[in-house]
C-alpha positions in Angstrom: 11.7 -5.2 16.8 12.4 -1.6 15.2 11.4 0.4 12.6 13.4 -1.7 9.4 13.5 -4.9 10.8 12.6 -7.7 8.2 11.0 -10.5 9.8 9.2 -13.7 8.5 5.2 -13.7 9.3 3.1 -16.4 7.3 4.7 -16.9 3.8 6.3 -13.8 3.8 9.1 -11.2 4.6 8.2 -8.0 5.7 9.6 -4.9 6.4 8.6 -3.2 9.6 7.5 0.5 8.9 6.4 1.4 12.5 6.2 0.2 15.8 4.3 1.8 18.5 2.2 0.6 21.8 2.8 -3.5 21.4 2.1 -2.7 17.8 3.8 -3.3 14.4 3.2 -1.9 10.9 4.3 -4.1 8.8 4.4 -4.4 4.6 5.4 -7.6 2.6 9.4 -7.2 1.6 8.6 -7.7 -1.8 5.4 -8.1 -4.5 3.7 -11.3 -3.7 1.6 -10.7 -7.2 0.1 -8.7 -10.0 -3.6 -7.8 -9.4 -5.8 -5.4 -10.8 -7.4 -2.8 -8.3 -10.8 -3.5 -9.7 -12.4 -6.1 -12.2 -13.9 -3.4 -14.4 -12.5 -0.1 -15.6 -15.3 2.2 -13.4 -14.9 4.5 -10.6 -14.2 3.3 -7.7 -12.9 4.1 -4.1 -10.8 2.0 -1.8 -14.0 0.5 0.2 -15.8 -0.8 -2.6 -12.5 -2.3 -4.8 -12.1 -5.9 -5.8 -8.2 -5.9 -4.2 -9.8 -4.7 -0.9 -12.0 -7.7 -1.3 -8.8 -10.5 -1.8 -6.5 -9.2 0.7 -9.3 -9.5 3.3 -10.7 -12.7 2.3 -8.1 -15.1 0.3 -5.1 -13.4 1.0 -5.8 -13.2 4.9 -7.3 -16.9 5.2 -3.6 -18.3 4.1 -2.3 -17.6 7.7 -3.1 -20.0 10.4 -5.2 -19.3 13.6 -2.7 -18.1 15.7 -1.2 -15.7 13.1 -4.9 -14.7 12.5 -5.1 -13.8 16.0 -1.7 -11.4 15.9 -3.2 -9.6 13.3 -4.8 -6.0 14.3 -8.2 -4.8 12.5 -6.7 -1.3 11.5 -9.7 1.8 10.9 -8.1 3.3 7.5 -8.8 6.9 6.8 -9.0 7.1 2.9 -8.6 11.1 2.4 -8.7 12.5 -1.2 -5.9 12.5 -3.6 -4.0 16.0 -1.9 -3.3 17.2 -6.0 -6.3 16.4 -7.8 -8.7 16.1 -4.7 -10.1 12.8 -6.1 -12.5 11.4 -3.8 -11.0 8.8 -1.6 -14.0 7.3 0.2 -15.1 6.6 3.6 -13.0 5.3 6.5 -12.5 1.7 6.3 -12.0 -1.6 8.5 -9.1 -4.0 7.1 -7.1 -6.9 8.3 -4.8 -6.4 5.5 -4.8 -3.2 3.1 -2.4 -1.6 0.9 -0.4 1.9 2.0 -1.9 5.0 1.4 -0.2 7.8 -0.6 0.0 9.7 2.7 1.4 6.6 4.8 3.8 5.2 1.6 5.5 9.3 1.7 5.6 8.7 5.8 7.7 5.5 6.0 9.7 5.6 2.7 11.8 8.2 3.8 9.2 11.1 4.8 8.3 12.6 1.7 5.2 14.5 2.9 6.1 17.5 2.7 6.4 17.1 -1.1 2.8 15.1 -1.1 1.5 18.6 -0.1 2.5 20.6 -2.6 2.9 20.2 -6.1 5.6 22.2 -7.3 6.7 21.6 -10.7 6.4 18.0 -10.7 3.4 17.3 -12.1 2.5 13.5 -11.9 4.9 12.6 -9.1 6.8 12.9 -6.2 10.9 12.1 -7.4 13.2 12.3 -4.8 16.0 11.0 -2.4 13.9 8.3 -1.3 13.2 6.6 -4.4 15.1 3.8 -3.4 13.7 3.0 -0.4 10.5 2.7 -2.3 11.6 0.2 -5.0 10.6 -3.4 -4.7 10.9 -6.2 -6.6 8.5 -8.7 -8.4 10.5 -11.5 -9.0 14.3 -10.3 -10.1 13.1 -7.3 -11.5 11.9 -3.9 -10.1 8.3 -3.2 -10.7 5.5 -1.0 -9.9 3.2 -1.4 -6.9 -0.4 -0.2 -6.0 -1.7 2.2 -3.3 -4.9 2.2 -2.0 -5.1 6.2 -2.6 -7.3 7.4 -5.9 -5.3 8.7 -8.7 -6.0 11.8 -10.3 -9.8 11.0 -11.0 -12.1 8.3 -10.0 -10.9 5.4 -12.8 -7.1 5.5 -11.2 -5.3 4.6 -8.3 -2.1 5.8 -7.3 1.3 3.7 -7.2 4.4 3.5 -7.0 7.3 3.6 -9.9 9.5 1.0 -10.3 11.9 3.3 -9.8 10.2 4.2 -6.5 8.7 7.5 -7.8 5.2 8.0 -5.9 2.8 8.1 -9.0 0.2 10.7 -7.6 -2.0 10.9 -10.8 -1.9 7.0 -10.5 -2.5 4.0 -12.6 -6.1 2.9 -14.3 -8.4 0.5 -11.9 -8.2 -2.1 -15.1 -7.5 -2.3 -18.1 -3.4 -0.7 -18.8 -0.6 -1.0 -18.2 -1.5 -4.8 -18.9 0.0 -6.7 -15.9 -2.2 -4.9 -12.9 0.2 -3.9 -10.8 1.9 -5.1 -7.8 0.5 -5.6 -4.4 2.3 -5.3 -1.2 0.1 -6.3 1.7 0.4 -4.2 4.7 -1.2 -4.9 7.8 -0.9 -4.1 11.9 0.4 -6.9 13.8 0.4 -7.5 17.5 3.9 -7.9 19.1 4.1 -10.8 21.6 5.7 -10.1 25.2 7.1 -12.9 26.6 7.6 -12.3 30.4 
């Protein structure tokens, strides 16, 4: 297994983002659901949001016993928003998670340098890696959520349907009306057959 492979795990197709020391970071190839980041429009960080509970409970429990045994519990850092300094909250341990701004910029063509410097792109990163970040829900490209905060505590960063990294973010609840797309990610233990 190498970066950019597509694999089947559980009921989904997953894109391999990284492989190291017998483990692979994978993300669903497409958006699997539309869901609010949180049930109310309030300040909330990843550690406390409803979508984190959904991914680590209902979504996680879709997997078989053997599949669950292959999912590695990850310790995720949750940095403050690099453009607006919005609080990202404490580190979390997750079976399933959304990518952070930093991870989305690193693994989809590496736009990390642009994440650290606003230049004249006030709200988003629009660059040569846009097409790598695009994802479909059904037949159409759709925006999807990240776990990082947006420009204040009631927003969370996202990727637009055009593949732009929306550092300013979308509301955690209320608007846009569809809630936003989910592309779960997880670390997978790789089998070593002798």
